[in-house]
C-alpha positions as CSV (number, residue, x, y, z in Angstrom):
1,M,-9.6,24.0,18.5
2,P,-9.9,21.8,15.4
3,D,-12.9,19.4,15.2
4,L,-12.5,15.6,14.8
5,K,-12.9,15.7,11.0
6,D,-10.1,18.3,10.7
7,K,-7.8,16.3,12.9
8,V,-8.4,13.1,11.0
9,A,-8.0,14.9,7.6
10,T,-4.7,16.4,8.7
11,R,-3.4,13.0,9.8
12,V,-4.6,11.3,6.7
13,G,-2.9,14.0,4.6
14,E,0.4,13.3,6.5
15,M,0.1,9.6,5.9
16,S,-0.7,10.0,2.2
17,T,2.9,10.9,1.3
18,Y,4.3,7.8,2.9
19,L,1.6,5.5,1.6
20,A,2.1,6.8,-2.0
21,R,5.8,5.7,-1.7
22,S,4.8,2.2,-0.8
23,G,2.1,1.9,-3.5
24,A,-1.0,2.8,-1.6
25,A,-3.5,5.6,-1.3
26,I,-6.0,6.7,1.3
27,E,-9.0,9.1,1.0
28,L,-11.1,10.3,4.0
29,V,-14.7,10.0,2.9
30,D,-16.4,11.3,6.0
31,I,-16.8,10.7,9.8
32,Q,-20.0,9.3,11.2
33,D,-20.5,8.8,15.0
34,G,-16.8,9.1,15.7
35,I,-15.8,6.6,13.0
36,A,-13.6,7.6,10.2
37,R,-14.8,6.2,6.9
38,I,-11.9,5.8,4.4
39,R,-11.3,4.5,0.9
40,L,-8.1,2.6,0.3
41,S,-6.4,1.7,-2.9
42,L,-3.3,-0.1,-3.9
43,T,-1.4,1.4,-6.8
44,R,1.1,-1.5,-7.4
45,P,0.4,-5.1,-8.1
46,R,0.6,-7.5,-5.2
47,P,0.1,-11.3,-5.0
48,N,-2.9,-11.0,-2.7
49,R,-4.5,-7.5,-2.8
50,L,-7.2,-8.3,-0.2
51,V,-4.7,-9.3,2.4
52,A,-2.5,-6.3,1.6
53,S,-5.5,-4.0,1.8
54,L,-6.6,-5.4,5.2
55,Q,-3.1,-5.0,6.6
56,L,-3.0,-1.5,5.3
57,K,-6.4,-0.7,6.9
58,S,-5.2,-2.2,10.2
59,G,-2.1,-0.1,10.3
60,I,-3.9,3.1,9.4
61,E,-6.5,2.4,12.0
62,R,-3.9,1.8,14.7
63,A,-2.0,5.0,13.8
64,L,-5.2,7.2,13.8
65,L,-6.5,5.8,17.1
66,D,-3.1,6.3,18.7
67,D,-2.9,9.9,17.5
68,I,-6.6,10.9,17.9
69,P,-8.1,9.4,21.1
70,E,-11.6,10.8,20.5
71,L,-11.8,8.7,17.3
72,R,-13.8,5.6,17.9
73,G,-12.7,3.5,14.9
74,V,-11.9,3.4,11.2
75,E,-14.0,1.7,8.5
76,A,-12.7,1.0,5.0
77,I,-15.8,1.4,2.9
78,N,-14.4,-0.3,-0.2
79,L,-13.2,-3.5,1.4
80,P,-15.4,-6.6,0.6
81,P,-16.2,-9.5,2.9
82,Y,-13.1,-11.5,3.8
83,S,-14.2,-14.4,1.6
84,E,-14.1,-12.5,-1.7
85,L,-10.6,-13.3,-2.8
86,G,-9.7,-11.6,-6.0
87,W,-12.5,-9.0,-5.5
88,D,-10.5,-6.2,-7.0
89,Q,-9.2,-7.9,-10.1
90,P,-10.7,-7.1,-13.5
91,G,-13.3,-9.6,-14.5
92,F,-13.6,-11.1,-11.0
93,V,-16.2,-13.9,-10.8
94,P,-16.8,-15.7,-7.6
95,V,-16.0,-19.4,-7.9
96,D,-16.9,-22.5,-5.9
97,L,-13.7,-23.7,-4.2
98,T,-14.9,-27.2,-3.5
99,G,-13.5,-30.1,-5.6
100,K,-15.7,-32.5,-7.6
101,D,-15.8,-34.9,-4.7
102,G,-17.1,-32.2,-2.4
103,G,-13.7,-31.6,-0.7
104,T,-11.8,-28.4,-0.8
105,T,-9.1,-27.9,-3.3
106,R,-5.6,-26.9,-2.2
């Protein structure tokens, strides 16, 4: 009987073909305490890569948890805090999004 890591690795391998067609890649890093740790990447430009990455992670997590009931969760180790928009763009520098009058810009 295959262990948890083998089951997850097999399922990730199956997903990889489909993800590559849509401009994404997944790598299983390891499994700790029943949680699969993955690394996601997008191979095609998108308007908002953070949102696309979070959506991708959510779909992968749902598929893995549905197929492998003993898996407790999925963690994408390379996704930043939700507030870091543009985090994966070359030369990213966090900026203050408040206007000169202290209000937020639109």
